[in-house]
CHARMM internal coordinates of N, CA and C (Angstrom, degrees):
IC EDIT
DIST 1 N 1 CA 1.4400
DIST 1 CA 1 C 1.5092
ANGL 1 N 1 CA 1 C 113.09
DIST 1 C 2 N 1.2807
ANGL 1 CA 1 C 2 N 117.26
DIHE 1 N 1 CA 1 C 2 N -163.91
DIST 2 N 2 CA 1.4439
ANGL 1 C 2 N 2 CA 122.68
DIHE 1 CA 1 C 2 N 2 CA 179.67
DIST 2 CA 2 C 1.5400
ANGL 2 N 2 CA 2 C 110.18
DIHE 1 C 2 N 2 CA 2 C -154.82
DIST 2 C 3 N 1.3212
ANGL 2 CA 2 C 3 N 113.40
DIHE 2 N 2 CA 2 C 3 N 169.51
DIST 3 N 3 CA 1.4538
ANGL 2 C 3 N 3 CA 122.00
DIHE 2 CA 2 C 3 N 3 CA 179.08
DIST 3 CA 3 C 1.5423
ANGL 3 N 3 CA 3 C 107.68
DIHE 2 C 3 N 3 CA 3 C -146.64
DIST 3 C 4 N 1.3130
ANGL 3 CA 3 C 4 N 116.63
DIHE 3 N 3 CA 3 C 4 N 148.15
DIST 4 N 4 CA 1.4578
ANGL 3 C 4 N 4 CA 122.89
DIHE 3 CA 3 C 4 N 4 CA 175.63
DIST 4 CA 4 C 1.5220
ANGL 4 N 4 CA 4 C 109.26
DIHE 3 C 4 N 4 CA 4 C -157.50
DIST 4 C 5 N 1.3530
ANGL 4 CA 4 C 5 N 112.45
DIHE 4 N 4 CA 4 C 5 N 150.33
DIST 5 N 5 CA 1.4615
ANGL 4 C 5 N 5 CA 121.37
DIHE 4 CA 4 C 5 N 5 CA 172.22
DIST 5 CA 5 C 1.5501
ANGL 5 N 5 CA 5 C 109.70
DIHE 4 C 5 N 5 CA 5 C -83.19
DIST 5 C 6 N 1.2915
ANGL 5 CA 5 C 6 N 112.90
DIHE 5 N 5 CA 5 C 6 N 153.09
DIST 6 N 6 CA 1.4746
ANGL 5 C 6 N 6 CA 117.14
DIHE 5 CA 5 C 6 N 6 CA 175.08
DIST 6 CA 6 C 1.5319
ANGL 6 N 6 CA 6 C 107.17
DIHE 5 C 6 N 6 CA 6 C -118.28
DIST 6 C 7 N 1.2949
ANGL 6 CA 6 C 7 N 115.24
DIHE 6 N 6 CA 6 C 7 N 150.20
DIST 7 N 7 CA 1.5178
ANGL 6 C 7 N 7 CA 120.57
DIHE 6 CA 6 C 7 N 7 CA -175.44
DIST 7 CA 7 C 1.5252
ANGL 7 N 7 CA 7 C 110.15
DIHE 6 C 7 N 7 CA 7 C -60.70
DIST 7 C 8 N 1.3042
ANGL 7 CA 7 C 8 N 120.86
DIHE 7 N 7 CA 7 C 8 N -22.55
DIST 8 N 8 CA 1.4433
ANGL 7 C 8 N 8 CA 120.11
DIHE 7 CA 7 C 8 N 8 CA 179.30
DIST 8 CA 8 C 1.5512
ANGL 8 N 8 CA 8 C 112.40
DIHE 7 C 8 N 8 CA 8 C -82.72
DIST 8 C 9 N 1.3289
ANGL 8 CA 8 C 9 N 120.37
DIHE 8 N 8 CA 8 C 9 N 6.31
DIST 9 N 9 CA 1.4262
ANGL 8 C 9 N 9 CA 124.53
DIHE 8 CA 8 C 9 N 9 CA 175.96
DIST 9 CA 9 C 1.4915
ANGL 9 N 9 CA 9 C 112.90
DIHE 8 C 9 N 9 CA 9 C 95.93
DIST 9 C 10 N 1.3112
ANGL 9 CA 9 C 10 N 118.78
DIHE 9 N 9 CA 9 C 10 N -6.76
DIST 10 N 10 CA 1.4863
ANGL 9 C 10 N 10 CA 118.96
DIHE 9 CA 9 C 10 N 10 CA 178.66
DIST 10 CA 10 C 1.5229
ANGL 10 N 10 CA 10 C 110.90
DIHE 9 C 10 N 10 CA 10 C -86.40
DIST 10 C 11 N 1.2936
ANGL 10 CA 10 C 11 N 113.25
DIHE 10 N 10 CA 10 C 11 N 167.66
DIST 11 N 11 CA 1.5017
ANGL 10 C 11 N 11 CA 120.15
DIHE 10 CA 10 C 11 N 11 CA 175.90
DIST 11 CA 11 C 1.4870
ANGL 11 N 11 CA 11 C 107.34
DIHE 10 C 11 N 11 CA 11 C -119.58
DIST 11 C 12 N 1.3129
ANGL 11 CA 11 C 12 N 117.10
DIHE 11 N 11 CA 11 C 12 N 140.67
DIST 12 N 12 CA 1.4509
ANGL 11 C 12 N 12 CA 124.55
DIHE 11 CA 11 C 12 N 12 CA 178.00
DIST 12 CA 12 C 1.4911
ANGL 12 N 12 CA 12 C 108.93
DIHE 11 C 12 N 12 CA 12 C -118.58
DIST 12 C 13 N 1.3004
ANGL 12 CA 12 C 13 N 119.03
DIHE 12 N 12 CA 12 C 13 N 134.70
DIST 13 N 13 CA 1.4643
ANGL 12 C 13 N 13 CA 122.07
DIHE 12 CA 12 C 13 N 13 CA 179.70
DIST 13 CA 13 C 1.5303
ANGL 13 N 13 CA 13 C 112.47
DIHE 12 C 13 N 13 CA 13 C -144.77
DIST 13 C 14 N 1.2703
ANGL 13 CA 13 C 14 N 115.37
DIHE 13 N 13 CA 13 C 14 N 153.00
DIST 14 N 14 CA 1.4673
ANGL 13 C 14 N 14 CA 123.65
DIHE 13 CA 13 C 14 N 14 CA 176.14
DIST 14 CA 14 C 1.4953
ANGL 14 N 14 CA 14 C 105.91
DIHE 13 C 14 N 14 CA 14 C -130.74
DIST 14 C 15 N 1.3858
ANGL 14 CA 14 C 15 N 117.99
DIHE 14 N 14 CA 14 C 15 N 123.71
DIST 15 N 15 CA 1.4085
ANGL 14 C 15 N 15 CA 123.56
DIHE 14 CA 14 C 15 N 15 CA -179.90
DIST 15 CA 15 C 1.4979
ANGL 15 N 15 CA 15 C 108.78
DIHE 14 C 15 N 15 CA 15 C -115.17
DIST 15 C 16 N 1.3243
ANGL 15 CA 15 C 16 N 117.06
DIHE 15 N 15 CA 15 C 16 N 142.49
DIST 16 N 16 CA 1.4405
ANGL 15 C 16 N 16 CA 122.73
DIHE 15 CA 15 C 16 N 16 CA -178.54
DIST 16 CA 16 C 1.5105
ANGL 16 N 16 CA 16 C 107.91
DIHE 15 C 16 N 16 CA 16 C -141.00
DIST 16 C 17 N 1.3719
ANGL 16 CA 16 C 17 N 115.87
DIHE 16 N 16 CA 16 C 17 N 142.91
DIST 17 N 17 CA 1.4338
ANGL 16 C 17 N 17 CA 119.14
DIHE 16 CA 16 C 17 N 17 CA -179.98
DIST 17 CA 17 C 1.4953
ANGL 17 N 17 CA 17 C 113.42
DIHE 16 C 17 N 17 CA 17 C 144.18
DIST 17 C 18 N 1.2710
ANGL 17 CA 17 C 18 N 115.49
DIHE 17 N 17 CA 17 C 18 N -162.04
DIST 18 N 18 CA 1.4683
ANGL 17 C 18 N 18 CA 120.80
DIHE 17 CA 17 C 18 N 18 CA 177.87
DIST 18 CA 18 C 1.5307
ANGL 18 N 18 CA 18 C 109.03
DIHE 17 C 18 N 18 CA 18 C -57.33
DIST 18 C 19 N 1.3140
ANGL 18 CA 18 C 19 N 114.40
DIHE 18 N 18 CA 18 C 19 N 139.42
DIST 19 N 19 CA 1.4932
ANGL 18 C 19 N 19 CA 120.20
DIHE 18 CA 18 C 19 N 19 CA -176.85
DIST 19 CA 19 C 1.5055
ANGL 19 N 19 CA 19 C 113.91
DIHE 18 C 19 N 19 CA 19 C -54.65
DIST 19 C 20 N 1.3077
ANGL 19 CA 19 C 20 N 118.38
DIHE 19 N 19 CA 19 C 20 N -40.67
DIST 20 N 20 CA 1.4818
ANGL 19 C 20 N 20 CA 123.75
DIHE 19 CA 19 C 20 N 20 CA 179.36
DIST 20 CA 20 C 1.4640
ANGL 20 N 20 CA 20 C 110.68
DIHE 19 C 20 N 20 CA 20 C -63.81
DIST 20 C 21 N 1.3359
ANGL 20 CA 20 C 21 N 117.67
DIHE 20 N 20 CA 20 C 21 N -43.47
DIST 21 N 21 CA 1.5214
ANGL 20 C 21 N 21 CA 121.88
DIHE 20 CA 20 C 21 N 21 CA 178.08
DIST 21 CA 21 C 1.4893
ANGL 21 N 21 CA 21 C 109.78
DIHE 20 C 21 N 21 CA 21 C -63.57
DIST 21 C 22 N 1.3205
ANGL 21 CA 21 C 22 N 118.56
DIHE 21 N 21 CA 21 C 22 N -42.02
DIST 22 N 22 CA 1.5018
ANGL 21 C 22 N 22 CA 121.37
DIHE 21 CA 21 C 22 N 22 CA -178.82
DIST 22 CA 22 C 1.5217
ANGL 22 N 22 CA 22 C 106.18
DIHE 21 C 22 N 22 CA 22 C -64.41
DIST 22 C 23 N 1.3298
ANGL 22 CA 22 C 23 N 118.93
DIHE 22 N 22 CA 22 C 23 N -47.98
DIST 23 N 23 CA 1.4179
ANGL 22 C 23 N 23 CA 122.23
DIHE 22 CA 22 C 23 N 23 CA 179.94
DIST 23 CA 23 C 1.5700
ANGL 23 N 23 CA 23 C 113.84
DIHE 22 C 23 N 23 CA 23 C -57.86
DIST 23 C 24 N 1.3297
ANGL 23 CA 23 C 24 N 114.01
DIHE 23 N 23 CA 23 C 24 N -42.07
DIST 24 N 24 CA 1.4418
ANGL 23 C 24 N 24 CA 118.61
DIHE 23 CA 23 C 24 N 24 CA 175.68
DIST 24 CA 24 C 1.4464
ANGL 24 N 24 CA 24 C 114.80
DIHE 23 C 24 N 24 CA 24 C -63.13
DIST 24 C 25 N 1.3716
ANGL 24 CA 24 C 25 N 116.14
DIHE 24 N 24 CA 24 C 25 N -40.04
DIST 25 N 25 CA 1.4794
ANGL 24 C 25 N 25 CA 120.64
DIHE 24 CA 24 C 25 N 25 CA 178.75
DIST 25 CA 25 C 1.5154
ANGL 25 N 25 CA 25 C 110.60
DIHE 24 C 25 N 25 CA 25 C -66.82
DIST 25 C 26 N 1.3809
ANGL 25 CA 25 C 26 N 116.89
DIHE 25 N 25 CA 25 C 26 N -41.08
DIST 26 N 26 CA 1.4201
ANGL 25 C 26 N 26 CA 122.35
DIHE 25 CA 25 C 26 N 26 CA 178.46
DIST 26 CA 26 C 1.5225
ANGL 26 N 26 CA 26 C 110.25
DIHE 25 C 26 N 26 CA 26 C -61.80
DIST 26 C 27 N 1.3160
ANGL 26 CA 26 C 27 N 117.91
DIHE 26 N 26 CA 26 C 27 N -42.84
DIST 27 N 27 CA 1.4770
ANGL 26 C 27 N 27 CA 122.24
DIHE 26 CA 26 C 27 N 27 CA 176.62
DIST 27 CA 27 C 1.5296
ANGL 27 N 27 CA 27 C 112.60
DIHE 26 C 27 N 27 CA 27 C -60.18
DIST 27 C 28 N 1.3257
ANGL 27 CA 27 C 28 N 116.61
DIHE 27 N 27 CA 27 C 28 N -41.97
DIST 28 N 28 CA 1.4421
ANGL 27 C 28 N 28 CA 122.36
DIHE 27 CA 27 C 28 N 28 CA 176.94
DIST 28 CA 28 C 1.4657
ANGL 28 N 28 CA 28 C 112.42
DIHE 27 C 28 N 28 CA 28 C -62.91
DIST 28 C 29 N 1.3606
ANGL 28 CA 28 C 29 N 118.03
DIHE 28 N 28 CA 28 C 29 N -38.87
DIST 29 N 29 CA 1.4279
ANGL 28 C 29 N 29 CA 122.81
DIHE 28 CA 28 C 29 N 29 CA 177.43
DIST 29 CA 29 C 1.4776
ANGL 29 N 29 CA 29 C 113.43
DIHE 28 C 29 N 29 CA 29 C -65.42
DIST 29 C 30 N 1.3226
ANGL 29 CA 29 C 30 N 116.45
DIHE 29 N 29 CA 29 C 30 N -37.99
DIST 30 N 30 CA 1.4535
ANGL 29 C 30 N 30 CA 121.56
DIHE 29 CA 29 C 30 N 30 CA 178.75
DIST 30 CA 30 C 1.5586
ANGL 30 N 30 CA 30 C 110.57
DIHE 29 C 30 N 30 CA 30 C -63.11
DIST 30 C 31 N 1.2913
ANGL 30 CA 30 C 31 N 116.79
DIHE 30 N 30 CA 30 C 31 N -33.53
DIST 31 N 31 CA 1.4778
ANGL 30 C 31 N 31 CA 122.15
DIHE 30 CA 30 C 31 N 31 CA 179.95
DIST 31 CA 31 C 1.5550
ANGL 31 N 31 CA 31 C 107.38
DIHE 30 C 31 N 31 CA 31 C -79.18
DIST 31 C 32 N 1.2512
ANGL 31 CA 31 C 32 N 121.42
DIHE 31 N 31 CA 31 C 32 N -40.53
DIST 32 N 32 CA 1.4391
ANGL 31 C 32 N 32 CA 125.71
DIHE 31 CA 31 C 32 N 32 CA -179.28
DIST 32 CA 32 C 1.5554
ANGL 32 N 32 CA 32 C 110.48
DIHE 31 C 32 N 32 CA 32 C 82.16
DIST 32 C 33 N 1.2807
ANGL 32 CA 32 C 33 N 114.06
DIHE 32 N 32 CA 32 C 33 N 171.88
DIST 33 N 33 CA 1.4416
ANGL 32 C 33 N 33 CA 123.50
DIHE 32 CA 32 C 33 N 33 CA 179.82
DIST 33 CA 33 C 1.5587
ANGL 33 N 33 CA 33 C 110.36
DIHE 32 C 33 N 33 CA 33 C -87.74
DIST 33 C 34 N 1.3363
ANGL 33 CA 33 C 34 N 114.22
DIHE 33 N 33 CA 33 C 34 N 179.94
DIST 34 N 34 CA 1.4605
ANGL 33 C 34 N 34 CA 121.82
DIHE 33 CA 33 C 34 N 34 CA -177.76
DIST 34 CA 34 C 1.5421
ANGL 34 N 34 CA 34 C 114.35
DIHE 33 C 34 N 34 CA 34 C -52.07
DIST 34 C 35 N 1.3560
ANGL 34 CA 34 C 35 N 118.29
DIHE 34 N 34 CA 34 C 35 N -48.28
DIST 35 N 35 CA 1.4178
ANGL 34 C 35 N 35 CA 122.49
DIHE 34 CA 34 C 35 N 35 CA -175.89
DIST 35 CA 35 C 1.5227
ANGL 35 N 35 CA 35 C 112.20
DIHE 34 C 35 N 35 CA 35 C -103.28
DIST 35 C 36 N 1.2541
ANGL 35 CA 35 C 36 N 116.91
DIHE 35 N 35 CA 35 C 36 N 18.36
DIST 36 N 36 CA 1.5108
ANGL 35 C 36 N 36 CA 118.18
DIHE 35 CA 35 C 36 N 36 CA -176.34
DIST 36 CA 36 C 1.4723
ANGL 36 N 36 CA 36 C 111.92
DIHE 35 C 36 N 36 CA 36 C -103.03
DIST 36 C 37 N 1.3438
ANGL 36 CA 36 C 37 N 116.24
DIHE 36 N 36 CA 36 C 37 N 166.74
DIST 37 N 37 CA 1.4213
ANGL 36 C 37 N 37 CA 124.14
DIHE 36 CA 36 C 37 N 37 CA 174.93
DIST 37 CA 37 C 1.5135
ANGL 37 N 37 CA 37 C 106.26
DIHE 36 C 37 N 37 CA 37 C -136.00
DIST 37 C 38 N 1.3238
ANGL 37 CA 37 C 38 N 115.52
DIHE 37 N 37 CA 37 C 38 N 122.96
DIST 38 N 38 CA 1.4710
ANGL 37 C 38 N 38 CA 123.21
DIHE 37 CA 37 C 38 N 38 CA 179.56
DIST 38 CA 38 C 1.5293
ANGL 38 N 38 CA 38 C 109.54
DIHE 37 C 38 N 38 CA 38 C -106.39
DIST 38 C 39 N 1.2814
ANGL 38 CA 38 C 39 N 117.18
DIHE 38 N 38 CA 38 C 39 N 108.39
DIST 39 N 39 CA 1.4738
ANGL 38 C 39 N 39 CA 123.79
DIHE 38 CA 38 C 39 N 39 CA 177.94
DIST 39 CA 39 C 1.4984
ANGL 39 N 39 CA 39 C 113.44
DIHE 38 C 39 N 39 CA 39 C -87.81
DIST 39 C 40 N 1.3215
ANGL 39 CA 39 C 40 N 117.63
DIHE 39 N 39 CA 39 C 40 N -23.16
DIST 40 N 40 CA 1.4948
ANGL 39 C 40 N 40 CA 121.37
DIHE 39 CA 39 C 40 N 40 CA -178.87
DIST 40 CA 40 C 1.5004
ANGL 40 N 40 CA 40 C 111.04
DIHE 39 C 40 N 40 CA 40 C 174.30
DIST 40 C 41 N 1.2674
ANGL 40 CA 40 C 41 N 115.61
DIHE 40 N 40 CA 40 C 41 N 168.87
DIST 41 N 41 CA 1.5068
ANGL 40 C 41 N 41 CA 121.20
DIHE 40 CA 40 C 41 N 41 CA 178.59
DIST 41 CA 41 C 1.4929
ANGL 41 N 41 CA 41 C 107.30
DIHE 40 C 41 N 41 CA 41 C -140.76
DIST 41 C 42 N 1.3243
ANGL 41 CA 41 C 42 N 118.05
DIHE 41 N 41 CA 41 C 42 N 148.55
DIST 42 N 42 CA 1.4055
ANGL 41 C 42 N 42 CA 126.72
DIHE 41 CA 41 C 42 N 42 CA 170.27
DIST 42 CA 42 C 1.5235
ANGL 42 N 42 CA 42 C 106.23
DIHE 41 C 42 N 42 CA 42 C -115.16
DIST 42 C 43 N 1.2800
ANGL 42 CA 42 C 43 N 117.42
DIHE 42 N 42 CA 42 C 43 N 112.17
DIST 43 N 43 CA 1.4640
ANGL 42 C 43 N 43 CA 122.49
DIHE 42 CA 42 C 43 N 43 CA -176.42
DIST 43 CA 43 C 1.5280
ANGL 43 N 43 CA 43 C 107.32
DIHE 42 C 43 N 43 CA 43 C -111.71
DIST 43 C 44 N 1.4020
ANGL 43 CA 43 C 44 N 116.53
DIHE 43 N 43 CA 43 C 44 N 130.36
DIST 44 N 44 CA 1.3805
ANGL 43 C 44 N 44 CA 121.69
DIHE 43 CA 43 C 44 N 44 CA 179.58
DIST 44 CA 44 C 1.5059
ANGL 44 N 44 CA 44 C 108.93
DIHE 43 C 44 N 44 CA 44 C -160.07
DIST 44 C 45 N 1.3231
ANGL 44 CA 44 C 45 N 116.81
DIHE 44 N 44 CA 44 C 45 N 169.62
DIST 45 N 45 CA 1.4915
ANGL 44 C 45 N 45 CA 122.82
DIHE 44 CA 44 C 45 N 45 CA 178.00
DIST 45 CA 45 C 1.5375
ANGL 45 N 45 CA 45 C 108.83
DIHE 44 C 45 N 45 CA 45 C -71.80
DIST 45 C 46 N 1.3032
ANGL 45 CA 45 C 46 N 116.79
DIHE 45 N 45 CA 45 C 46 N 131.93
DIST 46 N 46 CA 1.4442
ANGL 45 C 46 N 46 CA 121.89
DIHE 45 CA 45 C 46 N 46 CA 177.17
DIST 46 CA 46 C 1.4963
ANGL 46 N 46 CA 46 C 111.56
DIHE 45 C 46 N 46 CA 46 C -78.16
DIST 46 C 47 N 1.2972
ANGL 46 CA 46 C 47 N 119.22
DIHE 46 N 46 CA 46 C 47 N 147.58
DIST 47 N 47 CA 1.4195
ANGL 46 C 47 N 47 CA 124.69
DIHE 46 CA 46 C 47 N 47 CA 172.03
DIST 47 CA 47 C 1.5603
ANGL 47 N 47 CA 47 C 111.60
DIHE 46 C 47 N 47 CA 47 C -78.09
DIST 47 C 48 N 1.2955
ANGL 47 CA 47 C 48 N 116.22
DIHE 47 N 47 CA 47 C 48 N 162.40
DIST 48 N 48 CA 1.4612
ANGL 47 C 48 N 48 CA 122.30
DIHE 47 CA 47 C 48 N 48 CA 175.96
DIST 48 CA 48 C 1.5464
ANGL 48 N 48 CA 48 C 108.67
DIHE 47 C 48 N 48 CA 48 C -60.31
DIST 48 C 49 N 1.3148
ANGL 48 CA 48 C 49 N 116.57
DIHE 48 N 48 CA 48 C 49 N -40.73
DIST 49 N 49 CA 1.4649
ANGL 48 C 49 N 49 CA 122.35
DIHE 48 CA 48 C 49 N 49 CA -179.82
DIST 49 CA 49 C 1.5114
ANGL 49 N 49 CA 49 C 112.94
DIHE 48 C 49 N 49 CA 49 C -62.84
DIST 49 C 50 N 1.3732
ANGL 49 CA 49 C 50 N 114.00
DIHE 49 N 49 CA 49 C 50 N -41.87
DIST 50 N 50 CA 1.4767
ANGL 49 C 50 N 50 CA 117.62
DIHE 49 CA 49 C 50 N 50 CA 177.60
DIST 50 CA 50 C 1.5332
ANGL 50 N 50 CA 50 C 112.81
DIHE 49 C 50 N 50 CA 50 C -66.26
DIST 50 C 51 N 1.3335
ANGL 50 CA 50 C 51 N 117.95
DIHE 50 N 50 CA 50 C 51 N -39.35
DIST 51 N 51 CA 1.4124
ANGL 50 C 51 N 51 CA 120.73
DIHE 50 CA 50 C 51 N 51 CA 178.21
DIST 51 CA 51 C 1.4722
ANGL 51 N 51 CA 51 C 110.72
DIHE 50 C 51 N 51 CA 51 C -68.43
DIST 51 C 52 N 1.3414
ANGL 51 CA 51 C 52 N 119.00
DIHE 51 N 51 CA 51 C 52 N -33.55
DIST 52 N 52 CA 1.4929
ANGL 51 C 52 N 52 CA 119.97
DIHE 51 CA 51 C 52 N 52 CA -179.10
DIST 52 CA 52 C 1.4907
ANGL 52 N 52 CA 52 C 113.34
DIHE 51 C 52 N 52 CA 52 C -67.99
DIST 52 C 53 N 1.3209
ANGL 52 CA 52 C 53 N 119.42
DIHE 52 N 52 CA 52 C 53 N -12.23
DIST 53 N 53 CA 1.4733
ANGL 52 C 53 N 53 CA 123.15
DIHE 52 CA 52 C 53 N 53 CA 179.28
DIST 53 CA 53 C 1.5600
ANGL 53 N 53 CA 53 C 109.16
DIHE 52 C 53 N 53 CA 53 C -62.11
DIST 53 C 54 N 1.3466
ANGL 53 CA 53 C 54 N 118.67
DIHE 53 N 53 CA 53 C 54 N -20.16
DIST 54 N 54 CA 1.4483
ANGL 53 C 54 N 54 CA 118.49
DIHE 53 CA 53 C 54 N 54 CA 179.30
DIST 54 CA 54 C 1.4896
ANGL 54 N 54 CA 54 C 115.72
DIHE 53 C 54 N 54 CA 54 C -70.92
DIST 54 C 55 N 1.3511
ANGL 54 CA 54 C 55 N 116.21
DIHE 54 N 54 CA 54 C 55 N -7.48
DIST 55 N 55 CA 1.4772
ANGL 54 C 55 N 55 CA 120.31
DIHE 54 CA 54 C 55 N 55 CA 168.72
DIST 55 CA 55 C 1.5068
ANGL 55 N 55 CA 55 C 112.77
DIHE 54 C 55 N 55 CA 55 C 70.19
DIST 55 C 56 N 1.3431
ANGL 55 CA 55 C 56 N 122.00
DIHE 55 N 55 CA 55 C 56 N 31.13
DIST 56 N 56 CA 1.4028
ANGL 55 C 56 N 56 CA 119.42
DIHE 55 CA 55 C 56 N 56 CA 176.87
DIST 56 CA 56 C 1.5717
ANGL 56 N 56 CA 56 C 115.50
DIHE 55 C 56 N 56 CA 56 C 89.07
DIST 56 C 57 N 1.3438
ANGL 56 CA 56 C 57 N 113.12
DIHE 56 N 56 CA 56 C 57 N -9.90
DIST 57 N 57 CA 1.4330
ANGL 56 C 57 N 57 CA 117.21
DIHE 56 CA 56 C 57 N 57 CA 177.62
DIST 57 CA 57 C 1.5269
ANGL 57 N 57 CA 57 C 110.07
DIHE 56 C 57 N 57 CA 57 C -82.94
DIST 57 C 58 N 1.3145
ANGL 57 CA 57 C 58 N 119.62
DIHE 57 N 57 CA 57 C 58 N 163.96
DIST 58 N 58 CA 1.4306
ANGL 57 C 58 N 58 CA 123.77
DIHE 57 CA 57 C 58 N 58 CA 174.56
DIST 58 CA 58 C 1.5107
ANGL 58 N 58 CA 58 C 108.91
DIHE 57 C 58 N 58 CA 58 C -67.76
DIST 58 C 59 N 1.3277
ANGL 58 CA 58 C 59 N 117.17
DIHE 58 N 58 CA 58 C 59 N -44.05
DIST 59 N 59 CA 1.4178
ANGL 58 C 59 N 59 CA 126.20
DIHE 58 CA 58 C 59 N 59 CA 178.06
DIST 59 CA 59 C 1.5182
ANGL 59 N 59 CA 59 C 110.49
DIHE 58 C 59 N 59 CA 59 C -145.15
DIST 59 C 60 N 1.3529
ANGL 59 CA 59 C 60 N 118.05
DIHE 59 N 59 CA 59 C 60 N 141.76
DIST 60 N 60 CA 1.4363
ANGL 59 C 60 N 60 CA 120.26
DIHE 59 CA 59 C 60 N 60 CA -179.87
DIST 60 CA 60 C 1.5249
ANGL 60 N 60 CA 60 C 110.74
DIHE 59 C 60 N 60 CA 60 C -135.12
DIST 60 C 61 N 1.2693
ANGL 60 CA 60 C 61 N 116.35
DIHE 60 N 60 CA 60 C 61 N 153.80
DIST 61 N 61 CA 1.4415
ANGL 60 C 61 N 61 CA 124.25
DIHE 60 CA 60 C 61 N 61 CA 170.25
DIST 61 CA 61 C 1.5513
ANGL 61 N 61 CA 61 C 106.80
DIHE 60 C 61 N 61 CA 61 C -106.77
DIST 61 C 62 N 1.2680
ANGL 61 CA 61 C 62 N 118.14
DIHE 61 N 61 CA 61 C 62 N 111.06
DIST 62 N 62 CA 1.4616
ANGL 61 C 62 N 62 CA 122.46
DIHE 61 CA 61 C 62 N 62 CA -173.97
DIST 62 CA 62 C 1.5052
ANGL 62 N 62 CA 62 C 108.28
DIHE 61 C 62 N 62 CA 62 C -90.35
DIST 62 C 63 N 1.3283
ANGL 62 CA 62 C 63 N 115.44
DIHE 62 N 62 CA 62 C 63 N 158.30
DIST 63 N 63 CA 1.4920
ANGL 62 C 63 N 63 CA 121.54
DIHE 62 CA 62 C 63 N 63 CA 177.82
DIST 63 CA 63 C 1.5168
ANGL 63 N 63 CA 63 C 111.07
DIHE 62 C 63 N 63 CA 63 C -65.19
DIST 63 C 64 N 1.3367
ANGL 63 CA 63 C 64 N 114.46
DIHE 63 N 63 CA 63 C 64 N 151.95
DIST 64 N 64 CA 1.4675
ANGL 63 C 64 N 64 CA 123.00
DIHE 63 CA 63 C 64 N 64 CA 177.61
DIST 64 CA 64 C 1.5413
ANGL 64 N 64 CA 64 C 109.45
DIHE 63 C 64 N 64 CA 64 C -58.84
DIST 64 C 65 N 1.3051
ANGL 64 CA 64 C 65 N 117.73
DIHE 64 N 64 CA 64 C 65 N 137.90
DIST 65 N 65 CA 1.4646
ANGL 64 C 65 N 65 CA 120.72
DIHE 64 CA 64 C 65 N 65 CA 174.38
DIST 65 CA 65 C 1.5258
ANGL 65 N 65 CA 65 C 110.68
DIHE 64 C 65 N 65 CA 65 C -121.02
END
COOR INIT
IC SEED 1 N 1 CA 1 C
IC BUILD
C-alpha cells in the first residue's frame, strides 16, 4: 500500500494484504499516534489504479498532494 499527507491536513492511505493485517492497521489509524488527532475515517475498497501508485514497492510514502 501507500500513505501520503494532503495539504488540507488529512492523511490518505491504501493498505493491501491479509484481511487481519488490514483490519489491525485500520484500527491503529482510528486510534492515531501520540501527537495526532483522528476526527474520522472513510474506509472503502481501493481500486487497482490507487494501489498501483505504490510503484512496484511493497509500501511507499507518496508526495503531499
